[in-house]
Biotite code that builds the C-alpha atoms (Angstrom):
import biotite.structure as struc

atoms = struc.array([
    struc.Atom([-23.919, 2.957, -12.481], chain_id="A", res_id=1, res_name="MET", atom_name="CA", element="C"),
    struc.Atom([-24.731, 3.219, -16.165], chain_id="A", res_id=2, res_name="TRP", atom_name="CA", element="C"),
    struc.Atom([-23.090, 0.948, -18.710], chain_id="A", res_id=3, res_name="LEU", atom_name="CA", element="C"),
    struc.Atom([-24.007, 1.214, -22.360], chain_id="A", res_id=4, res_name="PRO", atom_name="CA", element="C"),
    struc.Atom([-25.017, -1.903, -24.220], chain_id="A", res_id=5, res_name="GLY", atom_name="CA", element="C"),
    struc.Atom([-26.250, -5.232, -23.008], chain_id="A", res_id=6, res_name="ARG", atom_name="CA", element="C"),
    struc.Atom([-25.905, -4.630, -19.257], chain_id="A", res_id=7, res_name="HIS", atom_name="CA", element="C"),
    struc.Atom([-27.270, -1.080, -19.255], chain_id="A", res_id=8, res_name="ALA", atom_name="CA", element="C"),
    struc.Atom([-28.079, 0.120, -15.763], chain_id="A", res_id=9, res_name="GLY", atom_name="CA", element="C"),
    struc.Atom([-26.691, -3.011, -14.032], chain_id="A", res_id=10, res_name="ILE", atom_name="CA", element="C"),
    struc.Atom([-23.406, -2.981, -12.109], chain_id="A", res_id=11, res_name="ALA", atom_name="CA", element="C"),
    struc.Atom([-21.524, -6.053, -13.309], chain_id="A", res_id=12, res_name="THR", atom_name="CA", element="C"),
    struc.Atom([-18.729, -5.972, -10.713], chain_id="A", res_id=13, res_name="SER", atom_name="CA", element="C"),
    struc.Atom([-17.222, -3.902, -7.940], chain_id="A", res_id=14, res_name="ILE", atom_name="CA", element="C"),
    struc.Atom([-13.587, -4.390, -7.170], chain_id="A", res_id=15, res_name="ASP", atom_name="CA", element="C"),
    struc.Atom([-12.071, -3.903, -3.740], chain_id="A", res_id=16, res_name="GLY", atom_name="CA", element="C"),
    struc.Atom([-9.493, -1.251, -2.924], chain_id="A", res_id=17, res_name="PRO", atom_name="CA", element="C"),
    struc.Atom([-6.323, -1.542, -4.948], chain_id="A", res_id=18, res_name="PHE", atom_name="CA", element="C"),
    struc.Atom([-2.995, -0.877, -3.286], chain_id="A", res_id=19, res_name="ASP", atom_name="CA", element="C"),
    struc.Atom([-0.576, 0.009, -6.080], chain_id="A", res_id=20, res_name="HIS", atom_name="CA", element="C"),
    struc.Atom([2.356, 0.269, -3.612], chain_id="A", res_id=21, res_name="GLU", atom_name="CA", element="C"),
    struc.Atom([2.033, -3.256, -2.271], chain_id="A", res_id=22, res_name="ALA", atom_name="CA", element="C"),
    struc.Atom([4.622, -4.794, -4.595], chain_id="A", res_id=23, res_name="ASP", atom_name="CA", element="C"),
    struc.Atom([6.531, -1.630, -5.463], chain_id="A", res_id=24, res_name="MET", atom_name="CA", element="C"),
    struc.Atom([9.959, -0.861, -4.112], chain_id="A", res_id=25, res_name="ALA", atom_name="CA", element="C"),
    struc.Atom([9.637, 1.845, -1.443], chain_id="A", res_id=26, res_name="ILE", atom_name="CA", element="C"),
    struc.Atom([11.804, 3.619, 1.038], chain_id="A", res_id=27, res_name="ASP", atom_name="CA", element="C"),
    struc.Atom([11.094, 3.298, 4.766], chain_id="A", res_id=28, res_name="VAL", atom_name="CA", element="C"),
    struc.Atom([11.711, 6.075, 7.309], chain_id="A", res_id=29, res_name="TYR", atom_name="CA", element="C"),
    struc.Atom([11.256, 6.233, 11.065], chain_id="A", res_id=30, res_name="ASN", atom_name="CA", element="C"),
    struc.Atom([9.028, 8.928, 12.527], chain_id="A", res_id=31, res_name="MET", atom_name="CA", element="C"),
    struc.Atom([11.995, 11.292, 12.843], chain_id="A", res_id=32, res_name="GLN", atom_name="CA", element="C"),
    struc.Atom([12.545, 11.124, 9.102], chain_id="A", res_id=33, res_name="GLY", atom_name="CA", element="C"),
    struc.Atom([15.670, 8.977, 9.152], chain_id="A", res_id=34, res_name="VAL", atom_name="CA", element="C"),
    struc.Atom([15.945, 6.592, 6.174], chain_id="A", res_id=35, res_name="LEU", atom_name="CA", element="C"),
    struc.Atom([16.007, 2.998, 7.458], chain_id="A", res_id=36, res_name="LEU", atom_name="CA", element="C"),
    struc.Atom([15.531, 0.870, 4.339], chain_id="A", res_id=37, res_name="LEU", atom_name="CA", element="C"),
    struc.Atom([15.774, 1.713, 0.652], chain_id="A", res_id=38, res_name="ARG", atom_name="CA", element="C"),
    struc.Atom([14.076, -0.024, -2.313], chain_id="A", res_id=39, res_name="ASN", atom_name="CA", element="C"),
    struc.Atom([12.226, -2.768, -0.395], chain_id="A", res_id=40, res_name="VAL", atom_name="CA", element="C"),
    struc.Atom([8.688, -4.042, -0.614], chain_id="A", res_id=41, res_name="THR", atom_name="CA", element="C"),
    struc.Atom([6.302, -3.609, 2.304], chain_id="A", res_id=42, res_name="ARG", atom_name="CA", element="C"),
    struc.Atom([6.533, -7.319, 3.079], chain_id="A", res_id=43, res_name="ALA", atom_name="CA", element="C"),
    struc.Atom([10.342, -7.193, 3.201], chain_id="A", res_id=44, res_name="GLU", atom_name="CA", element="C"),
    struc.Atom([10.206, -4.126, 5.455], chain_id="A", res_id=45, res_name="ALA", atom_name="CA", element="C"),
    struc.Atom([7.738, -5.794, 7.810], chain_id="A", res_id=46, res_name="ALA", atom_name="CA", element="C"),
    struc.Atom([10.030, -8.836, 8.101], chain_id="A", res_id=47, res_name="ASP", atom_name="CA", element="C"),
    struc.Atom([13.151, -6.792, 8.766], chain_id="A", res_id=48, res_name="ARG", atom_name="CA", element="C"),
    struc.Atom([11.878, -4.102, 11.178], chain_id="A", res_id=49, res_name="LEU", atom_name="CA", element="C"),
    struc.Atom([10.841, -4.366, 14.834], chain_id="A", res_id=50, res_name="PRO", atom_name="CA", element="C"),
    struc.Atom([7.428, -3.270, 16.101], chain_id="A", res_id=51, res_name="THR", atom_name="CA", element="C"),
    struc.Atom([6.791, 0.451, 15.761], chain_id="A", res_id=52, res_name="GLY", atom_name="CA", element="C"),
    struc.Atom([5.571, 3.333, 13.615], chain_id="A", res_id=53, res_name="PHE", atom_name="CA", element="C"),
    struc.Atom([7.174, 3.888, 10.208], chain_id="A", res_id=54, res_name="TYR", atom_name="CA", element="C"),
    struc.Atom([6.668, 5.903, 7.043], chain_id="A", res_id=55, res_name="ILE", atom_name="CA", element="C"),
    struc.Atom([6.467, 3.432, 4.158], chain_id="A", res_id=56, res_name="MET", atom_name="CA", element="C"),
    struc.Atom([6.128, 5.063, 0.796], chain_id="A", res_id=57, res_name="GLY", atom_name="CA", element="C"),
    struc.Atom([3.599, 7.788, 1.383], chain_id="A", res_id=58, res_name="ARG", atom_name="CA", element="C"),
    struc.Atom([1.837, 6.203, 4.385], chain_id="A", res_id=59, res_name="ARG", atom_name="CA", element="C"),
    struc.Atom([2.298, 6.019, 8.131], chain_id="A", res_id=60, res_name="LYS", atom_name="CA", element="C"),
    struc.Atom([2.246, 2.387, 9.203], chain_id="A", res_id=61, res_name="VAL", atom_name="CA", element="C"),
    struc.Atom([2.198, 0.613, 12.568], chain_id="A", res_id=62, res_name="LEU", atom_name="CA", element="C"),
    struc.Atom([4.007, -2.742, 12.520], chain_id="A", res_id=63, res_name="LEU", atom_name="CA", element="C"),
    struc.Atom([2.960, -5.130, 15.262], chain_id="A", res_id=64, res_name="ARG", atom_name="CA", element="C"),
])
């Protein structure tokens, strides 16, 4: 990684993966495409749904 200036050639930090949907309001569907919850966060959906596979936002998720 090249950075101009004082720290040239030295990586100063590497951030972990960023999940921009974590706090966003999303819709949740079952695997058949039926809308189950609308405008909830992932945490709210996880609290309200039983164990299973769901589509949350743009991702397939397994809740345990």
